[in-house]
C-alpha positions in Angstrom: 119.3 119.3 68.6 116.3 117.8 66.5 113.7 119.2 68.4 115.5 122.6 68.8 116.1 123.0 64.8 112.3 122.3 64.7 112.0 126.1 65.8 112.1 128.6 63.0 114.9 130.6 64.4 117.9 130.8 62.1 119.7 133.0 64.9 119.5 129.9 67.3 120.2 126.9 64.0 123.3 128.8 64.1 124.1 128.4 67.7 124.0 124.9 67.7 126.3 122.2 67.4 126.3 118.5 67.8 130.3 118.4 69.4 129.9 118.9 72.8 133.9 120.1 72.7 132.6 123.3 71.1 129.5 124.2 73.1 129.1 126.1 75.7 125.7 125.1 76.9 125.1 121.4 76.6 121.5 120.0 76.3 121.8 116.6 78.1 118.2 113.8 79.1 116.5 115.1 82.4 118.0 111.7 83.8 121.8 112.8 83.2 121.1 115.9 85.7 122.0 114.7 89.0 125.3 115.3 91.0 126.5 111.6 90.4 125.7 111.5 87.0 127.0 115.5 86.0 130.5 114.4 88.3 130.8 111.7 85.2 129.9 114.3 82.4 132.2 116.6 83.9 135.2 113.6 84.1 134.0 112.7 80.2 135.0 116.0 79.5 137.5 117.6 82.0 140.0 118.2 79.3 137.4 121.4 78.1 135.4 122.4 81.1 136.2 122.2 84.7 132.6 123.8 86.3 129.2 122.5 85.2 126.0 124.6 86.4 123.4 122.7 86.1 119.8 123.6 85.9 116.7 120.6 87.2 113.5 121.2 86.3 112.0 119.5 89.4 108.1 119.6 91.1 109.4 118.5 94.0 110.7 122.0 95.5 106.8 123.5 95.8 105.6 123.6 99.9 102.7 125.4 100.5 102.9 128.4 102.9 101.9 128.0 105.9 98.5 128.6 106.8 96.9 127.6 103.6 93.5 126.7 103.4 93.5 122.7 102.4 90.2 122.8 101.7 88.9 125.9 99.8 85.9 126.5 97.7 85.8 126.6 93.7 84.9 129.3 93.3 87.8 130.8 95.3 90.2 128.7 93.6 89.4 130.0 90.0 89.3 133.5 91.4 92.8 133.0 92.6 95.5 135.4 91.0 98.9 134.0 90.6 100.4 135.3 93.9 104.4 134.5 93.4 106.3 134.5 90.8 109.6 132.8 91.0 113.0 134.4 89.4 116.4 134.0 89.9 116.8 135.4 93.5 115.2 132.2 94.6 117.8 129.5 93.0 119.1 127.9 95.8 121.8 125.4 95.2 121.3 121.7 95.8 123.5 120.5 99.3 125.1 117.6 97.3 126.4 121.0 95.1 130.7 121.3 94.8 132.8 124.3 93.4 133.1 122.6 90.2 129.7 121.4 90.0 126.5 123.2 90.8 123.0 122.1 90.6 120.0 123.7 90.9 116.8 122.7 91.1 113.6 124.7 89.8 110.2 124.5 90.3 108.3 123.1 87.2 106.3 120.0 86.4 104.7 118.6 83.3 101.9 117.7 85.5 98.9 121.1 85.3 98.6 122.5 88.4 96.2 122.6 90.6 94.2 125.5 89.5 94.4 124.4 86.1 93.1 120.9 86.9 90.1 122.8 88.7 89.8 125.3 85.3 89.9 122.3 83.2 87.6 120.5 85.9 84.5 123.5 85.8 85.0 124.0 81.6 84.5 121.0 80.1 81.4 118.1 80.3 82.9 115.3 81.5 81.3 112.1 82.6 84.7 110.4 84.7 87.6 111.6 86.2 90.3 109.3 86.8 93.4 110.7 88.6 96.6 109.7 88.1 98.9 112.1 90.3 98.7 112.2 94.0 96.8 109.0 94.3 99.5 106.8 95.6 97.9 106.0 99.3 94.6 105.2 100.4 94.2 108.4 101.8 95.4 110.2 98.9 92.8 108.4 96.8 90.1 109.7 99.0 91.4 113.3 98.8 91.2 113.2 94.8 87.8 111.7 95.2 86.4 114.5 97.5 87.8 116.9 95.0 86.5 115.1 91.8 82.9 115.0 93.8 83.1 118.8 94.4 84.1 120.2 90.7 81.2 117.7 89.7 78.8 119.6 92.3 79.9 123.0 91.3 79.5 122.4 87.6 75.7 121.0 88.4 75.1 124.1 90.7 76.1 126.5 87.7 74.0 124.5 85.4 76.3 124.7 82.5 79.8 124.1 80.8 81.4 127.3 80.4 85.1 127.9 79.7 87.1 129.4 82.9 88.3 132.6 81.4 92.6 132.6 81.7 94.3 134.5 84.3 96.4 136.7 82.3 96.7 136.2 78.6 100.3 135.2 79.3 100.1 132.5 81.3 98.5 129.8 79.4 
């Protein structure tokens, strides 16, 4: 509630309550958005609610389309347009959902997309880049090291640091 109250939105503030028996929308910690945890949550409030519809943000729902180039040029990454929009029609119930507990995984990650990471690598004069995501195996580390080398070579080829323009004014 404290985070939501940081928004300068009196209408939103009027909708907020700290009493879970009064609220129809509950914001709970991400770690609680699993079928097992939600079953316990529903049991706790069984006198007030008989169904939970939950949305779990997850970066693990993305899969590359078949035939995607696994090693595109930096220029093609930078010039790529947004090709897909995720809409309500794309929502799929989690296999562990029940009639009283409906869990929808929604693609989201707190990490930058590969496009955003490439834009960053091309926009700033960095000395060393250390990958912290997708480095769990030697093969993954080697793959990321190749990308860092590719970005560095492309920056040298361009000759100067230029901030890569955004795809769309609302995108960033």
